[in-house]
C-alpha positions, 0 to 999 in steps of 0.5 A, a space after each residue: 848693624 849686628 850682622 854687617 858690622 859686629 859679626 863681619 868685623 868681628 867687633 868686640 866693643 859692641 856698646 861702644 859701637 852703638 854709642 858712636 853710631 848714636 854719636 854720628 846720628 846726632 851730629 849728622 852734617 856737623 864736622 867731626 873728627 876721630 880725635 874729637 870723638 875720642 877725647 869726648 869719650 876720655 872726658 866720659 871717663 871711657 878710654 877708647 883711642 883714636 885708631 879704634 875710633 878710626 877703625 870702627 867708622 871704617 867698618 860703618 863706612 865699608 858697610 854703607 851705614 854711613 858715608 864720610 865727606 871730606 872738607 877741601 878748600 873752596 877753591 879746590 886747592 886744599 884737602 883737610 886731613 882732620 874733620 869730615 861730615 858724615 851722613 847716613 845711607 838710609 835716613 830711616 835707620 838714622 831716625 830709628 837710632 835717635 829718633 826724629 825732632 823737628 828741630 832736625 830737619 836741616 840735618 835731614 835736608 842736607 842728608 837728602 840733598 847730599 844722597 841725591 848728588 851721589 846718586 846723580 854721579 857727583 863727587 862730593 866734598 864740603 868747602 871750607 875757607 876760614 870760618 866760610 863754609 860751603 855745604 857741597 861742592 860737587 864734581 862730575 866730568 869736569 863740571 862743578 856745582 856749589 850747594 847750600 842747603 837751607 830749610 826756609 830763608 825766613 831772615 836777612 841773617 839767614 839769606 846774607 849766610 847762605 848767599 854770602 858764602 856763594 857770592 865770594 866765590 869768583 869762578 863762574 860755575 852754578 850755584 844753588 841754594 836748595 830750600 823748603 820754601 814754597 816757590 812758584 818757580 826757580 828764582 836766581 839772585 845774583 846769578 844764584 839759583 834758588 830752588 825748592 828741594 823737590 825741583 832740585 831733587 
């Protein structure tokens, strides 16, 4: 971080940069915005403008420490200008910054699936329509897939949430639920493919 970010971009507020990276590590896979970060800092009596937050996020992204994932409408007709998800290029760096707790497993799984999609050549966004969210909409060479990530489908509430948003999509592009459940084979439910993480990646 010191070599690739601080020295390269002549960062003056190193403490804020460290706090920003820790914030992103804690909130990996959650929707965040520069204004939300700036407002939070102001509530802690730290006066950092939204533009400085945007600049520092840009430094981290340019240095390939993090990836910014924009939100689009699930049907792809709308691009949201505010609020993105951030994922780490290296999970080990993320864990070195804030440590790893078992409760972080879903965040880590999302990060792993996102990295795989990028390495497979997909452009990736987060799908949002009202209160409904699709973890990833991935497009490549005119094809599109929808992906939900769930640690385990252990109860009806989780199953309804993960499958329900996918079932509401009217088009016929492939839809996946990626999970850590031990499956003997890839299964389908109303046309939605459920597969283990190791099968998907």
